[in-house]
N, C-alpha and C positions, 0 to 999 in steps of 0.2 A: 372680466373674469377674476376669480380667486386665484391667488398665487400661494403655494405652500413651500417653505424653505425646508429642506431635508438634509441632514447631517449625515453624509456619507460615510464619516469615519467613526461615527459612534456605534459601540456594540461588539461583543465577542467575535461575531461572524462578519463583520465589516471588513471591506465595503462590498464585496461580492452580494451578500444577501440582501443589502440596502437597494443596491442596484436592481436586484430582481424584484423586490418588493415595490419599489416605485414605479417600474415599468408594469408591473401587475395592476396597481392602483390606477394609473392613467389609461390601460387599455378598457378596464372596467368603467372607468368614471364617464365615458361618452362625451369627453372633452369639456367636462364641468369646471374643472380647474388646471392650473399649469403648476410644475414644480421647478424649483430651482435646486438642483443637486450642488451641494458644497462639499470640497474635499481637496486633498492633494492629487494635481493632474496627474503625476507620473504613475499613480495609482488606480486613479477612475477613468481616464480616458482610454487605456488599453481594454478595460472591460467593457466599457460603454461602446466601444468599437466591434464587440462581439457580439452585441445586441442588436435587434431590430427596432429602431426607435422611429423608422419614419411614420410622420402623421401625428407623434405624440408631442404634446405641449411640454417639452422638456428642455432646459438649459443647464449648462454647467458653470459653476464659479470656483475658480482657483483660492484655496486657503492652504498656505503652506505649512500652518502648524496644526497640531492636533492634542487636544485635551484628553489624556488617558485615564483610566480608572486609578491609577495610582498617584496622579495629582493631587495636592491638596486645594480644594475648590477656591478659597479665596485668593490664593496665590496665583494660580491657574489664569483666572479670569483677569488679573491684572497684568500679568506677563505675557500671556498667549492672546494678544489682540487679534492676531491674524489666524487665529484658530476657526475651525468651520463652526465651533459653539458660538464664539462672539459674532462672528460675520453674520451668521444666520439670525441671529437676535437683534443684530442692528439693522438687518433687513425688515424686519417687523417693526423696529423704532421709527424707521424712515417711511412706514406704509408702503416699502417695494415688496413686501410680503404680508400676508394676512395672518400666517400662524408659523410655528417652529417645530420640528420634530426631530427626536433624537434617542438612540436606544444607548448612548453613552453615559459618563459618569454623572449619576443623579444630583450629588450634592454640587457637582459644579454647574450643572444646569439651572438649579434653584439660585446659586449665588449670582450666575450670570443674568438669569431672569429678574433678579432684583436690580442688580447694577445697572443694566441697560435698558429694561421696560419700566422698572419701578413698580409701585404698590397701585392698586385700584383705591379711589377715594375711601377713607373710612376704613380700610383694611389694617388691621394692627399686626398679622403675620400671615403671609401666604402659606397655603397647607397642601399636602398631596393625601390621597385616599387611594385604597386597594378595595377590589371584589372578593367577596367570599361567597361560596355557595350556600344555600338554604333548602331546608326541605321543603318550604311553601314557594309557591310560585313567585317569580320576580327575582331582585338581586337586593344583597346586602352590602354595604359600604363600609370599611373602617377608616375613621380619620383620626389622629394624624399616624402616619405610619413610617415616619423618620425624619421629617422635615423641621420638625419641633420637640426638643427634649426637654425643655423646662418651661412648661407652659403654667401662664395664669390662668384663673378662672374665666376671665374675660376672652383670651384664646379660645380655649375649648368651646365657649358659646357662639364665637364667631365661625368657628369650623363647622359646628352644627348648623349655623345660619347658611354657609356657602354650599355646604353638600345639599342642604334642603332645596335650594334655588336649582342646583345643577340636576337633581333628581325630578324636580317639578317640569323644568323647561327643556332638558336633553335627555332624560331617561324614561321620561312618559309615566312618571309616578305621580298621581294626582295628589296622594296625602302621604308623604313620607313621615315615618314614624322614627323619632331620636331617643335612643336609650345612652345612658352615662354609664360606661364598665365600671364596675365597682367591685368591692369583696363582700358586698351583701345588697340586698334589695332595699333595706330601710334606709329613709332619708338622711339618717344620722352617719351613716358607716363612711370610712375611708380616711383619707387625709384632709387637711384644712383647705387645701385647694378645691378637692372632689366636693366638699361640703358647701363651699363657695359657689362652685360651677353650679350644683343642684339648682339653688336659690335662683341663679341668673338664668338657667334654662327654664325654671318654672316662668320667670318673668317674661322670657321671650316668647313661651306659650301663650301666656296671657295676651300679650301684644299682637299674636297671629303670626309671629315670624316663623315658628316652628310648633311641631304637635310632640310634645315630650311626654314620654311613658313613665320615666324616672329612672333607678338605677336599675341595672342589668348584671349578670355575672357571666363568666367565661362559657358557662354551658348553655346560655341563651344565643351566643352568636349565631350558631347554625340552624337555629328553630325558625327563625324568619319572622319573630314577632315585631321585630323592628327592621328597617331598612337602613338605617344609619347608626352606627355605633361609635360612640365617641371616647377617645381617650388620648393621653400624651404619645409623643413620637417613639419613645422608648417602649412602650408597653405594645404600642401598633406594630411597630417593625420586629419586635419579638414574636407577636402572634402570625404576622405575614410570614416570617421566614419558618415558623413551626408548620404552619398552614402547606406552605411550599413543599414540605418534606414528606407530608403525609402520603401522596401517592407513590412516590419512590419507596418508602419505608414498607408500605403494606404488599407493594409489587414484589418486593425482595423476600417478603415472608410468604406471599401466594406461589411465586414458581417452583420452590423446593417441595412445598407443600402438595401442589399439584402432582408433579413428577411422582411422589411417593405413592400417591392414591393411583396414578397410572401403572407403576412398576408393580404395585402389589394386586393389580386386578379389579380393584374397585371401581374404577372408571376405564371406559374404552377411550380410545382415540378421538372417535366424534364427540362423546360427551365432554371430554376435556377441552376440545375446541370451542364448544358450545359455552362451558364455564368460563373460558378465557374472554370470550366476547362478552358475557354479562360482565366479568369483571372490569373490563376496560370501559364499558358502556357508565358503570358506576362512577368512573372520574371524569366524565365528560364535564360537569358543572366547575371541575376545578380548572378546565382550559382557559387560561387568563389572554391567550393570543385571538381569541375571537373579538376581544376590546381592542386590542394593539397596545394600548397605552392608556395613561390618565393624563389630565391637565394638571398644572399648579394652579389652585384656584386662589384667587386673590391677586395675581400680577397683573398689570396693566397690558395685556398682549395675550396671545394664546401660545403657550409652550408646554408642549406634548412630551413625556419622557414614557420610555418603554424599558421594558427587562433588558440587563445586558446580553441575555442569552436568544435575545429575539430573533425568529425566523425571518425569512421573507414574507411569509403569511402575516406575521404580528407587524412588520413594518408598513405593509399594504393597509391593515386595519388602523394602524396609528395615523395613517393619512387619512383616512375616511374619518376618524374620530375629530382629527382637525378640522376638517370639513363641517363636520356636525356642529361643532364648537360655534364656529363662524355663523352658521345659519341660524342656530337657536339664540344667538346673542347672549349667551350665559353671562359674560362679563357687565353686559350693560344693566341685566337684571341684579346682578351683585352689587354694582354701584348704587343702585335706586335703593336697594333695601338698607344697606349699610349706612347710606346718607341720612336715612329717617331718624328723627329724634326718638 
């Protein structure tokens, strides 16, 4: 049976929502996997006592230390060896667990994943991606979104290769299409790093490792002509945070505008309710909680990270994401492709 280690202390809503999400996942899993819940016993055990866990494949592991959002990643990993973060990843290293899940400090989790698990053979730098909505059916992933700021051309190419493998084997996309985010579509556009990356991506395309469409611009991201958008972590994280702000910003504009139409008599209450429902449905593609979290691609193990604001639903889906990554053997495929000459 698969075993998934879950960080009970990670996230803004921990530990209560982590416990709730874990129990939801176990109840819906039909005993396909077991969970090791890791955290401080004085905070976790009283909450677990309030839950009906009879028949669930759940056990608890005490971890006295916690890596917080304020901790400096590299220092936290070295000084908090008894944290739920480090202890969870060590379970993966010793094969006592098959995957690790957390909604805690992303930088610390990346650092700990590298320190404890190491990199897959052939990987220069592990990376992290994000989901974006698109006009066409399917999904778009942007890589990197914050793990790597100063990327070399070969790093960007590997990001594209690893995400192509993920989409092929885990996301059900037969022919992922890669676009390099730039300031123009022409081949000679952008910095020297982007120009060199363009040539290397073309070479990877010729070798059949990826399908490269060329440079794309910011307005292409949501169109859906590519399923993979490649950029460095600074650009990717900026786009990600901007995208996350869109629903809230438009919602703040929508509410007073709707109230004005109602108060002026241009819309009745029923029409206003229907309009609100349509507005909410427009933003369903922005709901990242249906994916829960994303794996660090390139580490020698399965380490899934979620948003700090993750709800119990997101935690549940993160656990299912971990199970999915194990079953699809994404890491095995990445190692095979990157070891090829």
